[in-house]
N, C-alpha and C positions, 0 to 999 in steps of 0.2 A: 504494500500500500504506500503510495507516494506521501512524503512528508514535506509540506510547504511551509517555509518560514513565514510567520505572521506577526504583525504588530498592530497595536492600536495607539494612535497619536491624537492628542488633543490640540488641534490647530487653532491658532489665534487665541490661545488662552490668556487670561489675565493673571500675571504672577501673584498678585495680591489676593486672588480669589480661587480657592481650591475647587476642582471639578468644574472648571469653566472651559470655554472654547468648544470647538466642533469636533467630535470624535470621528476619526476616519480609520478604516481598516486598510492596511498595506500588506499585500501578498506578493512575495518574491518567488518567481518561477523561471525555469529555463526556457519554456515555450508555452504558448497559450493552448489550453485544452479547448474542447468545444464550447461554444457560447453558453449552452445550457448548463455547463459545469460552472462557468464564471457567474452566471446569474444565480445558480443554486448556492454558491458560496456567499454571494452578496446578500441573498435573502436570508440565509442562515445567520449571517453576522447581524443583520437587522440594524445596521447603521445607515445614515443618510447616504454615504458613499463608501465603496471599497475600491481601492486602486490596485490594479494588477500590473506588475512591472517585469519586463523581460529584457535582458541585456542584448544590445545590438553592436556594441563596440566600446572602446575606452571612453568612459564618462558619458555614455549614450545608452538610453533605454527606450523601448517601446512601452507606452503607458496607456492603459484603458481604464475607464471608470464605470461602475455599475451602482445604481441605487438598488434597493430590494426588488424593484419592478422592471427597470429598463437600463440599457446602456445610454450614457449621455455624451454629448459632444464636448463639454467643457466642465471641469470641476476644479475650483481654486484650492479649497482647503485640503482635498486629497492629494493634489499635486505638491503643495507645501509639505504635507505629511510624508509623501514618498521621498522627497528630497532629504527631509530630516532623518529618515530611516537609513538612506544610503550614506549620508555623511556619518551617522552614528555607527554604521557597520564598516567604516573606513573603505567603502567601495568607490569613493570619488577621489581621483588622483589629482585633478586640477582644481580650478576655482569654482566650477559649477557642475551640477548634474543636469544633463540635457535630455529632454523628453520629446519624442516624436509622437504626436497625438492626432486625434480628429480635428483639433484646432491648430494644427501646425506645431512648430518647434517652440517649446516652453523651457525655461531654465529656472533652477533654484540654486541660490548661493548662500553661504553663511554671512551673517551680519552681526558680528559679536556673539551675544547669547541668543540672538534671534536668527530668522531666516528671511531672505528676500526672494521674491518671485516676480517674474515678468510674464504678463498676460496681455492678450489683445483687447483693445477697447471694444465694447459692444454698444452700438449706436441706438439712438432713440429718436422718436418724432412725436409731435403733438397728437394726443389721443382724446378720446371722449370718456367722461365718467358715465357710469351706469348705475341706476338705482338698485338693480339686482345685485351687481357686484359689491356695491357699498353695503348692502344688507349682508352679503356673504362674508365680507371682511369683518363686519361687526364694529364699525367705527362710529363715534358719536357726532361727528361733524363732517361736512363735505370737504374734499381736498382742495387745496389751492391750485394744483396743477395735476394733470394726468398725461402720461406719455405711453405710447406703444413702444415696446422694446424688441429689438431684433430677436427672432427665435433662435434658441440654441439647444433646446431639449425637445423639439417637436410641438409642445403645447404653446398657446399664446402667452405673452408676457406683458404686463403693464407695470409702470412705476407710478405710485400715488404719492404726491408730495403734500404733507400735512402742515398746518400752521405751527404746531409745537410738539415737543417730545411726548407730552402726556397722552396725546391722541394715538401715538404709535404704541406706547407701552400698555395702554388699556384696551387695545383692539382684541375682540373675541371672535375669531373667524369661525364660520361654519364650513368645515373642510369638505363635507359632502356636497354642499352647494358649489364651492369653488371647483371641485372635481367635475361636477356636471357642466359648469361653464367652460371647462378645459382651459382655465386661465391661472397662471402663477402670478403672484403679486409681490412686488417690492414696495414696502411701505417705509417712508422716510420723512424726516423733519430736521430742522436745526437742533443741535444738541445743547443741553444746559451747560455741560462742562467739556464738550468736544465740538468739533466743527459740525458734525452731523451724526444722527443715529438712524438705525434701520431695523426692520424685521423682514423675513422672507418666507412666504407661504407658497409651497410648491406641491399641493396634493395631486395636480395633474401629471406630475413626474414621479409620483410614488413617495413623496416626503411631505408630511403635513406642514411642519415648520422646521426649517433648517437653522441650526443655531448661529453659525457665523459663515457667511456665504461669499467665497472669493469671486465667483462669477458675477454675482449681483453687484459687487464693487467695481466691476469692469464698466458698469453703467453709472453707478452712483458717483464714482470718482470724477469723470468728465463733467457730469451735471453740477456737482458741488464746487468743483474747481472753477467752472465758468461763473457760477452764481456768486461765489465768495471772492473771486479775483485772485486766487493763489493756487499754485500747482501742488503743494504739499499740504496734506490734511490729516487730522486725527479723527478716527472713526470708532464707533462702538455699535455692535449689534446687541439689542436689549431684550431679547425674549427670555424665557424661563432659564435658559442656559446661556448667559451673555459671553461676549468676547470682545477683544480689543485689537486694533491694527492701525498702522499708519499707511497712508496711500499717497501715491504721487502720479499726477497726470503727465504723460510724456507723448502727447500727440496721439498716434494710433496705438500706443501701448500704455499699460498701466503697471506700476510697480506696487506690490503689496509687501509690507514688512510685519512680521509677527513672531510670537513664540510658538513652539511646536514640541512640547514635552512628550516623552514616551510614557504611556500609561500601563501597557502590558506587552508581553512578547511570548511567543510559543510556536506551536506548529498546528497546521491544519492537516488532517488525515482525510484524503479523498480517494 
């Protein structure tokens, strides 16, 4: 029976807050098995994402991401987690771990006690609010702005910009309704102690609420950088399991910086 090295990393954790950040599974393998095996492992892990990593050359790996329900085109926190595992296992000889993915080449490097990640910007355009979606999100006031976000996981995406942080923190979404609308929602507002805050609801992609979402910050970063007139920002995702990161807008790319401590390690027997 094959034994696959397996790790759980808490990406974008807050060092001052135990059990924070977004848990991601990272599975190291020599080659990819059938997709049904990858999906079975991800469903058994029951984390928002499991990253599967196969070496292709020096400091280069093929990387795929699965929720418990589907393969996705981009996942930030699981990419950061994969890089943290490879650096922790001394598998990276140079300055960065390079990943070939469905979203192109991504890189993770060490940033002192943190890790830095380079991702593509995900664009947005003006959208329309919907009373049905507002009811599904469970917010107490209408948004200031609504944007349609480029699709990255098959489902529709919108970003709802709220007047203040309290409306984001108190949202009580109906995940069944969101799933029926086939729409994932990035909910965001100015932060009380940070540049901006957010939550991310993705039941249409198999994850009710993702704790700290790298891919959502590929849209949040250019939006808030333009609105606040600065490229470097401090962000916080504020759901039941919060996390913290610093972001930087670099034109068609976004840099995300955060902690990625190892929570557990072991083997998967398949």
